[in-house]
DRENZA-340086 format. One record per residue: z, y, x of N, C-alpha, C, O in turn; residue number from 1; residue in three letters. Coordinates in steps of 0.2 Angstrom, whole numbers, always signed. Example, Ala and Ser with C-alpha at 12.3 -4.5 7.8 and 13.67 -1.06 7.14 Angstrom:
% residues 2
PT   n_up  n_north  n_east  ca_up  ca_north  ca_east   c_up  c_north  c_east   o_up  o_north  o_east   nr  rest
PT    +39      -28     +66    +39       -22      +62    +39      -16     +66    +42      -17     +71    1   ala
PT    +35      -11     +64    +36        -5      +68    +39       +0     +64    +40       +6     +67    2   ser
END
This chain:
% residues 77
PT   n_up  n_north  n_east  ca_up  ca_north  ca_east   c_up  c_north  c_east   o_up  o_north  o_east   nr  rest
PT   +618       -2    +329   +617        +6     +326   +618      +12    +332   +620      +12    +338    1   met
PT   +614      +16    +328   +612       +20     +336   +615      +28    +332   +617      +29    +326    2   val
PT   +613      +33    +337   +613       +40     +332   +607      +43    +331   +604      +46    +335    3   asn
PT   +604      +43    +324   +598       +42     +324   +595      +50    +327   +592      +49    +332    4   leu
PT   +596      +54    +325   +596       +62     +329   +593      +60    +339   +588      +61    +342    5   arg
PT   +598      +58    +339   +596       +54     +349   +590      +50    +349   +585      +49    +354    6   ser
PT   +590      +46    +343   +582       +39     +342   +578      +45    +344   +575      +45    +349    7   phe
PT   +578      +49    +339   +571       +53     +335   +572      +58    +342   +567      +61    +343    8   leu
PT   +574      +58    +344   +571       +65     +351   +571      +59    +356   +565      +58    +359    9   val
PT   +576      +54    +357   +568       +48     +363   +563      +46    +363   +560      +43    +368   10   ser
PT   +560      +49    +355   +553       +47     +354   +549      +52    +354   +543      +51    +352   11   gln
PT   +551      +59    +356   +546       +65     +355   +548      +68    +351   +544      +73    +350   12   gly
PT   +553      +67    +345   +554       +74     +340   +557      +79    +344   +560      +80    +349   13   val
PT   +554      +84    +338   +556       +94     +342   +560      +92    +335   +559      +91    +329   14   asp
PT   +567      +92    +339   +572       +94     +330   +577     +100    +332   +582     +101    +328   15   leu
PT   +574     +104    +338   +578      +110     +337   +580     +113    +332   +576     +114    +327   16   thr
PT   +585     +115    +332   +589      +122     +327   +588     +114    +317   +589     +116    +312   17   ala
PT   +586     +109    +318   +586      +105     +311   +594     +103    +312   +597     +102    +318   18   trp
PT   +596     +102    +305   +603       +98     +305   +600      +94    +301   +596      +96    +296   19   thr
PT   +600      +85    +303   +599       +79     +298   +607      +80    +294   +612      +82    +297   20   leu
PT   +606      +78    +287   +610       +74     +287   +610      +70    +283   +615      +69    +279   21   thr
PT   +606      +67    +282   +604       +60     +278   +598      +56    +281   +595      +59    +285   22   ser
PT   +597      +50    +280   +592       +45     +279   +593      +42    +275   +599      +40    +275   23   ala
PT   +588      +41    +269   +588       +39     +262   +586      +33    +264   +589      +29    +261   24   glu
PT   +579      +32    +269   +578       +23     +267   +571      +26    +273   +569      +31    +275   25   gly
PT   +571      +18    +273   +566       +14     +279   +561      +10    +281   +563       +4    +283   26   ile
PT   +556      +10    +281   +552        +5     +280   +554       -2    +280   +559       -5    +279   27   ser
PT   +547       -7    +281   +551       -14     +281   +551      -14    +289   +556      -16    +293   28   ala
PT   +543      -10    +293   +544       -14     +298   +550       -7    +302   +547       -3    +306   29   asp
PT   +553       -7    +301   +557        +0     +302   +556       +7    +308   +560      +10    +311   30   gly
PT   +549       +8    +307   +545       +13     +309   +543      +21    +305   +540      +26    +308   31   arg
PT   +544      +21    +301   +547       +27     +297   +550      +28    +292   +549      +25    +287   32   thr
PT   +554      +31    +292   +561       +35     +291   +561      +44    +287   +558      +49    +289   33   ile
PT   +564      +42    +282   +563       +47     +277   +573      +51    +276   +578      +47    +276   34   val
PT   +573      +57    +274   +578       +57     +273   +578      +67    +273   +573      +69    +276   35   gly
PT   +582      +70    +270   +584       +76     +270   +590      +78    +276   +593      +75    +280   36   thr
PT   +589      +86    +275   +590       +88     +280   +591      +97    +281   +590     +101    +277   37   gly
PT   +593      +99    +285   +592      +107     +284   +589     +111    +293   +591     +111    +299   38   val
PT   +584     +115    +288   +577      +117     +293   +581     +124    +296   +586     +127    +295   39   asn
PT   +574     +124    +301   +577      +132     +304   +579     +138    +303   +583     +143    +305   40   pro
PT   +575     +136    +296   +578      +143     +292   +583     +144    +286   +584     +149    +282   41   ala
PT   +586     +135    +285   +594      +137     +284   +590     +132    +276   +594     +131    +272   42   gly
PT   +584     +130    +275   +585      +127     +267   +586     +122    +268   +584     +119    +274   43   asn
PT   +592     +116    +263   +588      +110     +264   +580     +106    +263   +574     +108    +260   44   gln
PT   +581     +103    +264   +572       +98     +266   +572      +92    +266   +578      +90    +268   45   glu
PT   +568      +89    +263   +564       +82     +265   +563      +82    +272   +559      +86    +274   46   ala
PT   +565      +78    +275   +560       +74     +282   +558      +68    +281   +560      +64    +277   47   trp
PT   +553      +67    +284   +550       +61     +286   +549      +60    +294   +546      +65    +298   48   leu
PT   +550      +54    +297   +548       +51     +304   +544      +45    +305   +544      +40    +302   49   ala
PT   +539      +47    +309   +537       +39     +309   +535      +37    +316   +531      +40    +320   50   thr
PT   +538      +31    +318   +539       +30     +323   +533      +26    +328   +532      +21    +325   51   ile
PT   +530      +28    +335   +522       +24     +335   +526      +16    +338   +531      +15    +340   52   pro
PT   +520      +13    +337   +521        +8     +341   +522       +4    +348   +517       +4    +352   53   glu
PT   +527       +2    +350   +526        +2     +357   +520       +1    +361   +518       +4    +366   54   pro
PT   +518       -5    +358   +509        -4     +362   +504       -1    +362   +498       -1    +365   55   ser
PT   +507       +5    +357   +502       +13     +358   +502      +15    +362   +498      +16    +367   56   thr
PT   +512      +17    +361   +513       +22     +367   +513      +20    +374   +511      +24    +378   57   val
PT   +513      +13    +376   +510        +9     +383   +504      +11    +384   +503      +15    +388   58   ala
PT   +498       +9    +378   +494       +10     +379   +491      +16    +380   +486      +16    +385   59   phe
PT   +491      +20    +378   +489       +27     +377   +493      +30    +386   +491      +35    +389   60   ser
PT   +498      +27    +388   +501       +27     +394   +497      +27    +400   +496      +31    +404   61   ala
PT   +495      +20    +399   +490       +16     +404   +484      +21    +402   +481      +20    +408   62   ser
PT   +481      +24    +399   +475       +26     +398   +474      +33    +399   +469      +37    +398   63   gly
PT   +480      +36    +400   +480       +44     +403   +482      +39    +412   +480      +43    +417   64   val
PT   +485      +35    +415   +486       +33     +422   +479      +30    +425   +477      +29    +431   65   gly
PT   +476      +30    +420   +470       +27     +422   +464      +31    +423   +459      +30    +426   66   ala
PT   +465      +39    +418   +462       +44     +419   +462      +47    +423   +458      +50    +425   67   leu
PT   +470      +48    +427   +471       +50     +432   +470      +50    +437   +469      +55    +440   68   leu
PT   +469      +43    +439   +465       +37     +442   +458      +39    +446   +455      +40    +451   69   trp
PT   +456      +40    +439   +450       +40     +443   +447      +51    +445   +443      +54    +449   70   phe
PT   +450      +52    +440   +449       +60     +443   +454      +60    +452   +453      +65    +457   71   tyr
PT   +456      +56    +452   +462       +58     +460   +454      +55    +465   +452      +57    +470   72   arg
PT   +451      +50    +460   +446       +45     +467   +440      +49    +467   +437      +48    +472   73   arg
PT   +438      +52    +463   +433       +59     +461   +432      +65    +466   +427      +67    +469   74   ser
PT   +439      +67    +466   +441       +71     +470   +439      +72    +478   +437      +77    +481   75   arg
PT   +443      +62    +479   +442       +62     +487   +433      +64    +489   +429      +67    +493   76   arg
PT   +432      +58    +484   +422       +59     +489   +419      +63    +487   +413      +63    +490   77   ala
END
């Protein structure tokens, strides 16, 4: 069991000024969570969070790393 707010923040979700009041459902693959909360304006609102697949995040990070490597290499030449 994990703290939902902490988990979502660690995945890059900006929850500034949000209060999560409940999580109502989760998809079979565990990547989509729905619930209710209080938004920054103070209104009750439904929310949906989709967590990216770990392989997608790793692939994106490796792509950015490769681009930086090529950029630095071309600047030296």
